[in-house]
Steps between C-alpha positions, in 0.01 A plus 500: 500500500321487834416154633140385498341319795520119480120483517451729199332211312317183590739203528470123481766307692558135404706297747683198359764253613803370309731249669362577850549878460198728473485793259230756416408627155327838487254610230357853501159546339234768456122528487298357325740208541455283807734281706369209292612674179844553652509131601425401142791715378738353760387144418560567129850632575589199717360259240705672227817460708414153632737298280782730618423457872575251774195354674314793653205473739246780539445564872225758470403847389390825657407842371523856624267771376628837385578736791479213750775357720318172569502192277219246488536129423336378181466151355758436226321409175800383294683168509637380833849468357719588207833381365657157509807333636650523842839659442721596790410740778699766315231542231297701750756781452487486118255742346368652182369853512331723253538878501269765361430870528173692505431812293538691828859374526443251783701180480336165570658159549345153523728223627437126522735286709580134447625510142701187421695593187571865560810587295418588140812535291703583810382863513220459757240633259261318269405722208206419274563175317756362748258330740149380420375527861646849546345608169165359615527677837582830334202455266266444797620822663475698176142380446382561860233771513457671834728256682876495564486880520771741612462667841342806332213279381599518133558211264874462445682436176704186566857450384539222243721282718511325835785553743637180652705472814571384851347704781766578762256498793369152421847372412621607845197348673577164340868504599 
């Protein structure tokens, strides 16, 4: 399958900090949805995962229109922070990610860093019923209309689990 350009859809970027390390969450959306609609979807996802996360501060948001290479700052409309607890610096490398696939066969992944209790049953995956916050996050993604799209602009069908793990890049940055 030939790759599509990164700017094939409009994108909202949400910058956030966990334990002094900044991360960016990306949410693709389509018209008639707006950056504000995408912000609502991202805020709902973060709120759903909040009890699972270390203290997370939202630094700001920006959006990029379809076919553009330039992003524009936008005022974040959600809460200023999510999660609770301080944890160690290592939680910035712990993540949960959700995987889906569009009808066109394009894979999409949404990852949130700063998860405090990331090992579910020792298999690094939380299936439905194993973790309330992961179930809630998966439900937000499954219900999103016109946001959290795949790169081909289609609504994905999300897997019914969340992958949990330690990101090697961030682990090495902390060392």
